[in-house]
C-alpha positions, 0 to 999 in steps of 0.5 A: 788565075795564079799557077801555084806551082810556078810561083813556088818555082820563081820563089824558090830560085830567087831565094836559093843563092841565100837560104837552105832549101827548107827555110825556102819551103817554110818561108814560102808557105807562111807568106802564102798563108799570110799574105794570099790566104792559102791554106796548106792543101791548097799549097800541097796541090800546087794547083791554080788559084784565083788570087787578087792582083794586090795580094800578089803584089804583096807577095812579091815585095816580100819575096824581095825584102827576103832577098835583100835579107830583112828576117821574116819575122819582120816582114810578117810582123809577128813571131812565135814565142812560147806558143804565143803570137808576139808582134815584132818589128826593128826595135825590138830583137825577134825573140829566140828558142834559147830564150824559150828554154829561160822562161821554162827554168822559170816555170819549172823551179816555181811549179809547185810554188803557193805563193804570189810572186813578184817578177820583174824582166830587165831589158824587155824588148818585145815583152815576150818574158814577161808575158810568158810568165804571166799566161802560166803564172797567173797569180804572179805580179810581173813587172818589166823595163827597157830603155827604149820608148818604142819597144815598150810600146810593143810590148804594150801591145802584145800585152793586150793582144795576149790578154796579160797584164804587165807593168811596163817603165822606160828606164835605163838599166845602167843609171837604175839606182835601185829595184822595186823592193819585194821582187822575188824573180829577176829575169833578164835577157841583157845585150851580151854579144861583143863586137868582135864577135859580130863576124860570126853572125847571120847579115840578116840579124847584123843589118836588121836587129836593133844594135842597142839589144845585141852589142856590147863594148869588147872592153867591157862585155860583162857590163849589164850583168855587173849593174844586174848583180850590184842592183839584186845584192844591194836589195833587202830581200835578195831575188833569184835571179836568172839571166841569158848569157854570152855563151863564151863568158860563162865562167866569167859570168858566174864569177861575176855573181859570186863576187856580189855575194851569190852563193848558189850559182847554176850554169844551164845549157842550151838546147845546142849544148851551149852554157846559155842561162845562168841562176844566181842565188 
């Protein structure tokens, strides 16, 4: 028999130097449900339980990984985004709530649209953006690209898990000659964190999430936005562009798109009050 109360006390004692109390409570609940097959009422009662010794070993391994500041979502192997479950590993960024707001903006704008949209996601990672859009815009045609073959493998699995059809392509955005024609919407959450901003980031992100998907050179932090603006401005039918942006470069990003002939430009704040999204047309 395992004393859940003591298991929880030991868990909190090990993690309190690193995390806040609310975070630790959530971690314990998620790991206990996922690895120990315990239900919420078992955890609330903190009773004794017959637990498989192998499961306890896995729980302790997960606790050790948390102590090493590995993100809980990589430990579990999945996360939630826009009400859907996505597999994640160290080849992709863990989807953020701010990106959910980007998806919400697109859906809000297309609420009354009757046309069959064609949407392209640049730098798709786990596939969270096109898959979420596909679930809410079932008539839309979704395409996505990424430079990482490992990310695309995961994105394809996530598409299967969520019963969506996405056309994935491996490509480097920075060397692409052109985008597919007849695209109505281009969306992207490209790398935008400058290397000199690392000090503002949490260790669990810096040590575990893929730097390829996070960072840009301090000397050219808008490199991906320039490429997106350049490619979309060349298209015969110029699409709507939605991008997640660096809050510290909001106005610079707006001016960049303006310089490529985009006349309708809107910045939007995220739930934290930071300018995090831009729509260009």
